[in-house]
N, C-alpha and C positions, 0 to 999 in steps of 0.2 A: 167811443160807444156810450148810449145813452144810459140812463140810471137803471138799475135793476127792477122790474116788479117783484113783487116778495113771494109771490105764488111758483117758483123756481123749482123745479123738479130736476133733482141732483142725482144721477146715476152712476155708482161707483163701480167699474170693472176691473178686476184683478185675480191674477192666478195665484190668489193666498187668501184667506180671511184676515180682516182690518179688525185690530183689537176694538172691542166694543166700546170701550172707552174713546176711541177717538170716534169713531162715530155720533156718539152722543155725544159729543163736544159741538159736532157742527150742527146738532139738530137743537143743544140749547144754545148756541150763540144766534141761529139763524130759524127761529123756531116754525117759521112760515114758511120754511123751504122743506120739502118733501127730500128724503132720502133714502135709496134704493141701494143696496150692496148686490151686487151678482160677481159668483166665482165661475171661473173656469179654468181647463186643465192645459196644459203645457208638455211639448217634449221635451226634445234633447237640451235646448236652452229654454229660457222665458221668451223668447220672441217666438217662438214655433205652438202657433195655437192650433191642439186637435180636438176642441169640441166647439161645438157649432152654439152660438146665443140667436135664440129665435128673435126676429124681426120686432115683435109685440114687446120686447125688452127695450128696446130703443124709443120706441114711439111716442112714450111720453116725455121722455126726455129733454131738457133746456142747456143743462151743463151735464158734461162727460167728463170724469175723471177714469182715466184709462192709464194703461202700460201700454198696448201695441193693439189692440181689440177695438175697431171702430167699425160702425154699422155700413152698412155695404154700398150704401149710395143716400143721396139727401131724401130720399123716398122715404126709407126705412125710418129715417129720426126727422120729422117734417119741422119739429120744434126745434132741434140743437141749433144753439149759437155759440157758444164756447165749449172747446175741448182741452183740458189740461192732461199733460203727460207726466205719471211720474218720475219721468227719464229727462235727463237734462238734453240729449239731443231728439231729431225726430228723422234722420236718414232712415228707420226701419218704416218708417210710414210713406215715404215719398213718394211711392208708386201706388198710392190708394188714393180713388178718385176724391175723396174728403180731403187731400192737402191741396188740391188743385182747383178745391172751392171757397172762392173768397168771402163766401157768407157765411163760414165758420172763422171765429177766432180760435187761433191754438196758439196756447200757452206750455211754457217748460219748466220743469220742476229744477233748472239751471241755478245753482248757487248752494243745493243742500250737499253736494257732493264733497267739498273742500277738505274738511275736517278727515275723513276715514280714507280718502285716497292719498292725502297729503303723509297721512302716516304709512301707507301701505308702502310708499315711495322712501319714504325714509327707512322703512323697515329692508327695503330691497337694498338699499346703498349699502348700510351698513351690513347686512347678511353678508355684501359683496366683500365689502373691505375688510372685515373683520372674521373673515372667512367661513362662516357659520356652517355650510354642509359639511367643512372637515370635521371642525369641533362636533357638531353632533353625531360624524360617524366615528370618532373615537369614544365618545359616550357610550354609543352603540357595542364598542367593543370593548367597554371598559379599560380603555387605554389611557394613560397619563401621558400625552405627548409634550415633547417640546415646544419651547415657545417659537424657535425657530422653525418646525416643521412644517408652517401653513404659510410661509410667506412673509413680508413685511408689511405691516399695516398702514395703511394710507388713510389720513382722517380727511375729515371733509373741509378745515380749516384753509380757507386761501383757494379752493377750488373753485370753479366758474361754473355756474350754473346757468345754462341758456332753457328759456321759457317760450319754446314755441307755440304761442296760443297763450295771451295773458287774460284770460276770463276768471272764475272764479275758481277753479280749481288750479290754474297757473299761479295765482294770489297768493292762495295758501300752502301752496309747496314754496312759493319763494318765501314766504314768511317764516317756515320751517327752515329753510336754508339758510336763510339769512342769521335765525337764532343758533344754525352748527357753525356760523362763522363764514358761508360761502357767500361768494361776491354772485350778484344777480344781472343779467341780462335779459331783456323782453325782447318778443316779435310780435306784433300785430299787423294784421292786412292793411289798416288803417292806418295813418298816422296820428300821433297824440302831442301836438305841440303844446297845448295850454294843460294847466291843471285841472281846468273843469274835463277834457277831452279822456284825461288820464284815470278818472275817478270811475268807481265800478257803480253802475247805475241800476244792477239788478239786486235781487236777494243777497243778504249777507249773512251768514249765521254769527251772531254777536262773538266779538272777540277775535273773529279769523280774517283772514285775508289782507289785501293791502286797499282798502276802501278807498285812500286818496293817490293812489299810484305812484308812489313815493319809495318802493325798496330798488327797483332796478337804477343801479348806474349808468347803464346805458340803454335807449329804448330805440329798436329797429322796426320799420314799416314797409310794407310795400304787397304788391303782387307779384312780381317779377323775380325770374330765377336770380338774376344780378342782385336783386335786394336779397334774395334768400340767404345767397352764397355769401354777401357781406356780412349777415348774420352767426352762420354758421363758420365762416373764419375767424370771428372772435376772441377764438384761444378758449373755446368751452372744453370743458371737463366731464361735465353731465348733461345731456339734455334729454328734457322733457318735451314729448309730444303730447300737447295736449289742445290742438286744435278741434273743432268739430269735421265731420266728413261730409265734405261737399264737393261737385265736379271740379272746382277748383283746388281741393286738398288731394282728390284721391292720386296716387303714386306720387305724392310730393317729394317724399325721399327715394333717392336712386342710388346708382353707383357711384356718380360725380358727388352727392351730398355725402356720402360716407366717405367719399376719399378726402373731403376738407375736415372732415370730422377725425378722421382716422390719424391726421398731423399730432393730434394730441391725444391719440388713443384713447376717445370719449367714450363714455357710459352712455347707453341709450336706455330710456325709459319711457315704454308707451302706455300710456291706460286711454288712449282716446280710440281708436278703430284701425283694425288691421291692415286695411284696405288703404292707410293713409302713408305706409312704405312698401318697399316691393320688397317681400321677404324672403328671396333667392338673394337679392343684393344682399341683402342685410345679414344671411347667412355666411356668404362668401366674405364679407369683411370681418366678421368673427373668426371665420377660421385663420383669417392671414395675421402674422405675425406682427409685433409692434413694430418690430423694422421696418416690415414692409406696408406699415400704415394699416394696421389691424385698428377692430375696436378691441377697447377693454372688457367688454361684457355687455347683456343687456336684459333687462327685467320688462317682459311683457305680459301684462293682463291682456291683451287682445291679439289675435292673429289673425291669418286669410287662409283657410276657412275656419268657423267657428262652429263645432269643436275642432282642435286641431288634431288633423287626421293620429293615428297611434304610431304610424311609422315615417312621421317627421322626425329631422334631425334636432329641431329645434329642443326636442325632449331630453336627450342626451349630452348636449351640449355642457361642459363641466362650465363654462360664463356664462350660463342664462339661465334665468328664472322665468319660468312659466306658470301662471294663474289662470285659472279659468273664468275668467271677464267678472272678477267677484268684487274688484277694490273698492268699487263705491257702494257696498253693503252695508249693513251697520245697523246697530238696534234702533237708532234715532231716525232712519231711513225715511219709513212711512211717515213719520210724526212730521218731520221737516218738509217732505214734500207736501203735507195737508196744510202747514203753515202758509206756503206760498199761493194755497188755493184758496186759503181763509184771507188773506189779504187781498185777493183778487176779487173776493166775494166783497170784501169791503169796499173797494174802489168801486165795483160795480152798484154799488148801493149810494156811494156818493158820486156817480158820474166822473170818477176820474178815470186817468189813463191807467193800462194794466202793467204788472211786470211779467217780463220775460216772454213777451208776444214774439213769435216764430214772422221773421221775415223771409216769407216764401220764395222770393229770388236769391236770396243770400243762402237758405238752406239752414239758418239757424236763427 
C-alpha cells in the first residue's frame, strides 16, 4: 500500500462511546486526520445492529474503525480504503459485500485479547480443579465444610495443555500455562519448521505471549483429520480451542475427536467460536463417565447459537462453565485495539506493510 495522504478521514463506529482521551490521542498524533465518532444501538449481542447509520456518515470516510457495522456498498463509501476491526476475527462480516471487495484492505485487532482471555482460561481451570462452585455454595449456606467434601484437587503441574491454534491468544495461554507447570503442545494448520516460521509476526502486548514460538515441547501441523488426530492423541489433559472460524474449522471437533480426548478425560476450553465443535457431541461426551471415555469438563465462552437458549442442557451441567462470550473484554480492550490502528497509521505514512491484514481466502 502506498504512503498515506495526510488528509485522511477516520470514521469510528462503535456500539459504545469511546473515552475522549483516546479520540484526542489520535487527533494529537495525526493532526491532519479528521476523526469522527458515531455510535449505534445493538440487540442481544454486540454483533446485532438494530439502528441504521445513514449513508452520508460513510461517504467522506477513507479509514473505518468498526466492530461489525459496515457501509452497505462501495457506492456508500467511495473514498474508503482501509477497514480496521475492534475484533480479532472477521467471520461475522464474511457474507457482507465489503468482504469480497478487494479494493478495501481489512485489518483486525488480533493480538490484543491474549492477556484477558488467558486469565479467563486460568480462572476456569482453577475453578474446576479447586471446586469453586462448591466452595461458593458452602459460603452461601454459612457452612464450614470438610476438606474432603469436594473431592481431590488436581493441580496443573505436569498436565499437558494442547493449544489448537497457536496465535496470539494461544501463545499467551501457553505462557500462563507454562508458569503453572504445564507442558505445552501446539497445533497450527501450516508447518513451522524454522525459528522464523514459529515467531509471532502480529501485534503483541508487551511482556506477553510467546514471541519466538519457543514454549511448545512439540508442534503439530496439518489440515487433514489424521494430522488433527495425531495432535489430539498426544496425551492432552486440557484442550484450548483458539482457531479462527472458517469453512475449514467449522465442526472441526466431533464425536471422533472427543473420543480421542476422552482417553485422558480431557478438559475442553473454547474461547473461539461455538461452531468450531459439534455441541451435541460435546454434551454427550461430557455426560459419559470417565470409565467410558467421558470428558472431565468444559469451559465455554462461546456456544452455538448465541445467546445460548435458556433450555440448553449446558446451563445445568455440573462440569460445565458457561459465560456469554466475554472472555476477551477488559478495561484495556479499546485502548489496545486503538494501538493496532495507530501502528497501522504509522505504517501507512511510512509506506510499510500493515499489521494483521486479513487474508480473504483463508478467512482470517
